[in-house]
C-alpha positions in Angstrom: 41.5 60.4 93.3 43.6 61.1 90.0 44.4 57.2 89.5 41.1 56.2 90.2 40.0 58.9 87.0 42.8 57.6 84.9 40.9 54.3 85.1 37.9 56.4 83.1 40.5 57.2 80.2 39.2 56.5 76.9 41.9 53.7 76.0 40.4 51.2 78.4 36.6 52.1 77.8 36.9 51.6 74.2 38.7 48.4 74.9 36.0 47.3 77.8 33.2 48.2 74.9 34.7 46.1 71.6 35.3 43.4 74.0 31.6 43.5 75.4 30.6 44.0 71.9 32.2 40.7 70.6 31.0 38.9 73.9 27.2 39.6 73.1 27.9 38.9 69.7 29.2 35.5 70.3 26.4 34.8 73.3 24.1 35.9 70.5 25.5 33.6 67.8 25.8 30.7 69.9 22.1 31.0 71.0 21.2 31.0 67.7 23.4 28.3 66.7 21.7 26.0 69.6 18.5 26.7 68.9 18.8 26.2 64.8 20.8 23.0 65.8 18.1 21.4 68.2 16.1 22.3 65.6 17.9 20.3 62.8 18.2 17.3 64.8 14.6 17.1 66.3 13.4 16.0 63.1 16.0 12.9 62.7 14.0 9.4 63.8 15.4 8.7 67.6 16.2 5.4 66.2 18.7 6.0 64.0 22.4 6.0 65.5 24.8 9.2 64.8 28.1 9.6 64.3 29.9 12.5 66.6 27.2 12.9 68.7 27.0 12.0 72.2 23.2 12.3 73.3 24.1 12.6 76.9 26.5 16.1 76.7 25.3 18.9 77.0 24.2 21.3 74.2 24.7 17.9 72.2 23.4 19.4 69.2 25.4 22.3 68.7 28.7 20.4 69.7 28.0 18.1 67.2 27.4 20.3 64.4 30.9 22.1 65.2 32.3 18.3 65.1 30.8 17.9 61.5 32.6 21.3 60.8 36.0 21.1 61.5 36.3 17.1 61.2 33.8 16.2 58.8 36.0 13.8 56.9 36.6 11.3 60.3 32.8 11.3 61.0 32.3 10.0 57.3 35.1 7.7 57.7 34.2 6.4 61.0 30.5 6.1 60.4 31.2 4.3 57.1 33.2 1.8 59.1 31.0 1.5 61.5 27.5 1.5 60.1 28.0 1.4 56.2 30.0 -1.6 55.9 27.8 -3.8 57.7 24.5 -2.6 55.5 23.4 -0.1 58.2 22.1 3.5 58.1 23.5 6.3 60.5 23.3 10.2 60.3 26.3 12.7 60.2 26.2 16.2 61.4 26.6 19.4 59.8 27.3 22.6 61.1 25.6 24.2 57.8 23.0 22.3 56.0 21.3 20.1 58.7 22.1 16.4 59.5 22.4 14.3 56.6 20.9 10.8 56.6 23.6 8.4 54.9 22.6 5.4 53.6 24.7 2.2 52.5 26.7 1.4 49.2 23.8 -1.5 49.1 21.1 1.1 48.4 23.1 3.0 45.6 21.3 1.5 42.5 18.1 2.3 44.4 18.8 5.7 45.4 20.1 6.5 41.7 17.2 5.8 39.7 14.3 7.0 42.2 11.7 9.9 40.7 12.5 13.3 41.3 9.0 13.7 42.8 9.9 11.0 45.4 13.4 12.0 46.0 14.6 15.6 44.9 18.1 16.1 43.9 17.2 19.3 42.5 15.6 20.8 45.7 19.0 19.3 47.7 20.5 21.2 45.5 18.7 24.4 46.1 18.8 24.1 49.3 22.8 23.4 49.4 23.7 26.6 47.8 20.4 28.8 48.8 19.5 29.8 45.4 16.6 31.5 47.1 19.0 33.8 48.5 22.1 33.6 46.6 20.9 34.3 42.9 18.8 36.9 41.5 15.9 35.8 39.1 14.7 32.3 41.1 12.1 31.9 38.1 14.5 31.0 35.6 15.8 28.0 38.1 12.7 26.6 38.0 12.5 26.3 34.2 14.2 23.1 32.6 14.9 25.5 29.8 18.8 25.6 30.3 19.2 21.7 31.6 17.2 20.9 28.4 19.8 22.9 26.1 22.9 21.3 28.0 21.5 17.8 27.2 20.4 18.3 23.7 22.7 21.1 22.1 26.1 21.4 24.4 26.4 17.6 24.4 25.9 17.4 21.2 28.1 20.2 19.9 31.3 18.5 21.6 34.2 18.5 19.3 32.2 21.3 17.0 34.1 24.0 18.6 37.1 22.6 19.7 39.4 25.4 17.8 37.5 28.1 19.5 38.1 26.6 22.7 42.0 25.8 22.0 42.3 29.7 21.1 41.1 30.5 24.1 43.1 27.8 26.2 46.2 29.2 24.6 45.5 32.8 24.8 44.8 32.6 28.6 47.6 30.5 29.4 50.1 32.6 27.5 48.4 35.7 29.1 48.8 33.7 32.8 52.1 32.0 32.5 54.1 34.0 30.1 55.7 32.8 26.8 59.7 33.8 27.7 60.4 30.1 29.4 61.3 32.3 32.8 59.5 30.5 36.4 56.3 32.4 37.5 54.6 32.2 40.7 50.6 31.8 39.9 47.6 30.9 42.0 46.7 27.3 40.7 43.2 28.1 41.2 42.6 31.5 40.3 44.6 30.9 36.7 42.4 28.0 35.9 39.3 29.6 37.0 40.2 32.3 34.0 41.1 29.7 31.8 38.0 27.8 32.1 36.0 30.9 32.2 37.1 31.9 29.2 37.1 29.0 27.2 33.7 27.9 28.3 32.3 31.7 27.6 33.6 31.2 23.7 30.7 28.7 23.4 28.2 30.2 25.8 28.6 34.0 24.5 30.7 34.1 21.4 34.2 35.6 20.7 33.3 39.4 21.5 32.0 39.0 25.0 33.7 35.4 25.6 37.0 37.6 25.5 36.1 40.2 27.9 38.1 39.9 30.9 35.7 42.5 32.7 33.0 39.9 32.1 34.7 37.0 32.5 36.0 38.1 36.0 32.5 39.2 36.9 31.3 36.0 36.1 34.1 33.8 37.7 34.0 36.3 40.9 30.2 35.7 41.0 30.8 31.9 41.6 32.8 32.3 44.5 30.4 34.6 46.1 27.8 32.4 45.9 29.5 29.4 47.4 30.8 31.8 50.0 27.3 33.6 50.8 25.3 29.8 50.8 27.5 29.1 53.9 26.9 32.3 55.8 23.3 31.9 55.1 23.0 28.1 56.5 24.2 29.4 59.7 21.0 31.4 60.6 17.7 30.0 61.4 15.2 30.3 58.5 13.4 33.5 60.0 16.8 35.3 60.2 17.8 34.2 56.8 16.4 37.2 54.8 18.3 39.8 56.9 21.3 37.6 56.9 21.4 36.6 53.0 21.1 40.5 52.0 24.3 41.5 53.6 25.7 38.2 52.8 25.0 38.4 48.9 25.8 42.0 48.9 28.9 40.7 46.5 27.0 38.4 44.7 24.5 41.5 43.7 27.6 43.8 42.8 29.5 41.5 40.3 26.2 39.5 39.0 25.2 42.9 38.3 28.6 43.6 36.3 27.9 40.6 34.4 24.7 41.4 33.5 25.9 44.7 32.2 27.6 42.8 29.4 25.3 39.9 28.9 21.7 41.8 29.1 22.2 43.7 25.8 23.5 40.7 24.2 20.6 38.7 24.9 18.4 41.3 24.4 19.4 42.0 20.8 19.3 38.3 19.9 16.2 38.5 21.2 15.0 41.1 18.9 17.1 39.9 15.7 15.3 36.2 15.6 11.9 37.2 16.2 12.6 40.0 13.4 14.0 37.2 11.3 10.9 35.1 12.3 8.5 37.5 11.3 10.0 38.8 8.1 12.8 36.4 6.2 14.2 39.0 4.0 15.5 40.8 7.3 19.3 39.9 6.9 20.3 37.9 10.2 22.6 35.1 10.5 22.2 33.2 13.9 25.5 33.0 15.8 25.9 29.0 16.8 26.3 29.4 20.5 24.6 29.0 23.7 22.9 32.2 23.8 21.0 31.4 20.4 20.2 28.4 21.6 18.6 29.3 24.3 16.7 32.2 22.5 15.2 30.1 20.3 14.0 27.4 22.8 12.3 30.0 24.7 10.8 31.2 21.5 9.4 27.9 21.1 7.9 27.5 24.3 6.5 31.3 24.8 6.2 31.3 28.1 6.2 34.6 30.2 9.6 33.4 32.0 11.1 32.5 29.2 10.5 34.9 27.0 12.2 37.3 29.2 15.3 39.1 28.2 16.0 39.6 31.6 15.8 36.1 32.7 17.6 34.4 30.1 20.6 36.8 30.6 20.8 36.0 34.0 20.3 32.1 32.7 23.9 32.6 31.2 25.3 34.0 34.9 24.0 31.1 36.4 25.3 28.8 33.6 28.8 30.0 34.3 28.2 29.5 37.7 27.7 25.7 37.6 30.0 25.1 34.5 33.0 27.7 36.0 33.2 26.5 39.2 33.2 22.6 39.2 35.5 22.3 36.1 38.1 24.6 38.0 37.7 22.6 41.3 38.4 19.2 38.8 41.4 20.7 37.1 43.4 22.6 40.3 43.1 18.8 42.2 44.3 16.7 39.0 47.4 19.4 38.7 48.0 18.7 42.3 47.8 15.1 42.1 49.9 14.5 39.1 52.6 16.9 40.3 52.9 15.6 43.8 53.0 11.9 42.7 55.6 9.6 44.1 56.8 9.7 40.7 55.7 13.0 38.9 58.6 13.4 36.6 57.9 10.0 34.7 54.3 10.4 35.6 54.5 13.8 33.2 56.4 12.8 30.7 54.1 9.7 30.2 50.8 12.1 30.0 52.8 14.5 27.8 54.2 11.8 25.3 51.0 10.5 25.1 49.6 13.9 24.2 52.2 14.3 21.7 51.5 11.3 19.7 47.7 11.6 19.5 48.3 15.2 18.5 50.4 14.2 16.0 48.2 11.4 14.7 45.5 14.1 14.3 47.7 16.7 12.5 48.2 18.7 15.6 44.5 19.6 15.9 42.5 18.9 19.2 39.7 16.7 17.4 36.6 15.3 19.3 38.3 11.9 18.3 41.9 13.0 19.5 40.5 14.1 22.8 38.8 10.9 22.8 42.6 9.1 22.9 44.1 10.5 25.8 43.3 7.5 27.9 45.9 7.6 30.5 44.8 11.3 30.7 41.4 10.4 31.0 42.4 8.3 33.4 44.4 10.3 35.7 41.6 12.8 35.7 39.1 10.0 36.8 41.5 8.7 39.8 42.1 12.3 41.0 38.3 13.0 41.3 38.3 9.5 43.3 41.0 10.3 45.3 40.5 14.1 45.7 36.6 14.4 45.4 34.5 16.8 47.2 34.0 14.3 49.8 31.1 14.0 51.9 27.6 13.1 50.7 27.0 12.0 47.2 23.7 11.7 45.3 21.9 13.5 48.1 18.2 13.9 47.7 15.6 15.7 49.6 12.6 13.1 50.7 9.6 14.8 49.3 6.7 12.3 49.9 3.9 13.5 52.0 4.1 11.8 55.5 7.6 10.6 54.5 9.2 7.0 53.1 10.1 3.5 54.0 13.9 2.9 52.7 14.5 -0.6 51.6 15.7 -1.7 54.7 12.4 -0.9 56.4 13.7 2.3 58.1 11.1 5.2 57.6 12.4 9.0 57.2 10.6 11.8 57.6 9.6 14.3 54.3 12.2 17.0 54.0 15.0 15.2 55.6 18.1 14.9 53.4 19.5 11.0 52.1 22.4 10.7 50.5 25.7 8.1 50.3 28.9 8.7 51.7 31.3 9.1 48.7 34.9 9.0 50.1 33.5 5.9 51.9 32.9 4.0 48.7 36.0 5.4 46.6 38.1 4.3 49.4 36.7 1.1 50.2 38.8 -2.4 49.2 35.6 -3.7 47.9 35.8 -1.0 45.3 39.3 -0.8 44.5 42.6 -2.3 45.1 44.8 0.1 46.8 42.4 2.3 47.6 44.4 5.1 48.9 47.5 5.1 46.2 46.7 7.2 43.6 47.2 5.2 40.7 46.8 7.5 37.7 46.4 4.7 35.5 44.0 2.6 37.2 41.5 2.9 35.0 43.5 3.4 31.9 45.4 0.2 32.4 43.0 -2.8 31.3 42.0 -0.9 28.0 45.8 -0.3 27.4 46.2 -4.3 27.7 43.3 -5.0 25.7 44.4 -3.2 23.0 47.9 -4.4 23.2 46.2 -8.1 22.9 47.2 -9.0 26.5 43.7 -9.2 27.9 42.1 -11.5 26.0 39.2 -10.8 23.8 36.3 -9.1 26.2 36.5 -5.7 26.3 37.3 -4.1 29.6 34.6 -2.2 31.2 34.1 1.3 30.2 35.6 3.3 32.9 36.4 6.7 31.2 36.0 9.8 33.1 32.5 10.9 32.2 31.4 7.3 33.1 29.3 7.0 36.6 29.0 3.9 38.6 28.0 2.7 41.8 31.5 2.7 42.9 32.4 6.4 40.9 30.3 9.0 42.2 31.9 12.6 41.6 29.0 13.1 39.0 26.3 11.4 40.8 25.1 8.5 39.2 21.5 7.5 37.6 18.7 9.8 36.6 20.6 12.9 37.8 24.4 12.0 36.6 25.7 15.6 36.0 24.3 16.3 32.4 27.2 18.8 31.7 30.4 16.5 32.3 30.7 15.8 28.8 31.5 19.3 27.9 33.8 20.0 31.0 35.5 16.5 30.2 36.2 17.7 26.7 37.6 21.2 27.8 39.5 19.5 30.7 41.4 17.2 28.6 42.2 20.0 26.2 43.2 22.6 28.6 45.7 19.6 30.7 46.9 18.2 27.3 47.9 21.8 26.4 49.8 22.8 29.5 51.5 19.4 29.7 52.9 20.1 25.8 53.7 23.5 26.4 54.6 24.2 30.3 56.8 22.9 33.0 55.6 23.0 36.7 57.5 22.2 39.3 56.5 19.4 41.5 55.8 19.3 44.8 57.2 17.0 47.6 54.0 16.9 49.6 50.6 17.9 47.9 48.7 21.1 49.2 46.0 19.7 50.9 42.4 20.2 50.8 40.3 22.0 53.1 37.2 20.1 55.2 34.8 22.3 55.6 31.3 21.1 57.1 30.4 18.1 54.6 32.8 19.0 51.6 36.5 19.2 51.0 37.5 22.4 49.1 40.6 22.9 46.9 43.5 25.0 48.1 42.2 27.8 47.0 45.5 30.0 48.0 47.9 27.3 46.8 50.8 28.6 44.2 52.4 26.4 41.4 55.9 27.5 39.5 55.4 27.3 35.9 57.3 28.4 33.2 57.2 27.8 29.3 58.9 24.8 27.7 61.5 25.9 25.3 60.6 23.4 23.1 56.8 24.0 21.6 55.0 20.8 20.8 
């Protein structure tokens, strides 16, 4: 009897309850995912072939989605070889974002210039990042104010603020990497995201707030939060997303709240001062030249309820940080990893360092816009890294907005609200696009220019293939009417940052590059990867 009663002791019961809870949660999660996968797959025309899905296997939809989660790189590679190379369309499954229809490279020029009201890049981005749930003040997302200012003011001002940007880069790197010449072990991604955040915000919000690390780190953490929470929310069907998002976005609200605590008063004060100056020319106020001023000035011209809300405009700066910080940090991390894990890393670093040293010396030690434009080899190395180590998956993703669907150039009909795009890695690693496409060739894009300038390539200038130039065979920034508008600002800051790192610091090379991680339809940089870095003894 006592032996029997001992079976009812608390520990086994706790274990049983815990196991039962986990089992029930797993069953619930499996049912939810199965229903979601089945519904998502049902909108795809039956005539289209799939990669990674066997329609005859049990639970084929959810099982293929799981393959998309853990093996997307191989699925895209197989689909490209089997279908895209033959000019055919196929469908690739994805655990979070739903199945995507992949069009062949022959349709790249077509999709690049289709208007937004037919194939929407904006709605595709909104859906991918789940902006409806992951960020606040969705009304500012539907305004083109920030995009207009990026294209008009920020791009036009490139080079104008390089002294200020360099000051932030130098201060940030000294703080993180040290000045004593001793080796330090630091996180690559975290180091770059801090440097990118502080240097970009010097232009976004000015020196005082741009150097406030509480604000910078809150903005940085918010950028991470949005990416993580969007993946979580994607896993739930539409009916459960409001509930799931409330829990998933707790970090988002916390960190955006901290950022807003700093940026809201700045925007409100700027708004009040500019309105007063407009109404009273004698009011003593000189507008700072930064993104906040540009934003308020444009908002006052438009005079709409949403765009003249200091709260919404302040949140616009938070969202601007999300877009600017994340992509530049990813590119910087990939570039450093690819350069310092090349088979000839030491020679490559020395060549890039020599170029930067010569250019800087020719421009009196100042990183002007013209000086940065002369970093041909560094520009090429960054571009090659983006080709080799891009985000993978689907480039130029668009959501079909034609009521009732539309017919593609090859006659294939696709329904409304499905996502179509091209396989970026497939194009980037195609021998028809590049010679030795699987080789990291850092000077692939600078070599023709260098040969031309040396008089070794005839009289015809080579095709411009610098980092900001998009094409049908190089797609990290998209291509056509929806090419990334912030790429010019990002390129300027990125090259200045990496050139400064090369000239003033040593990084121990890797024998084997820390691999990027394939998650669903994208490739993510190894955020936990570290590097050994120290200040160079002879400062440039």
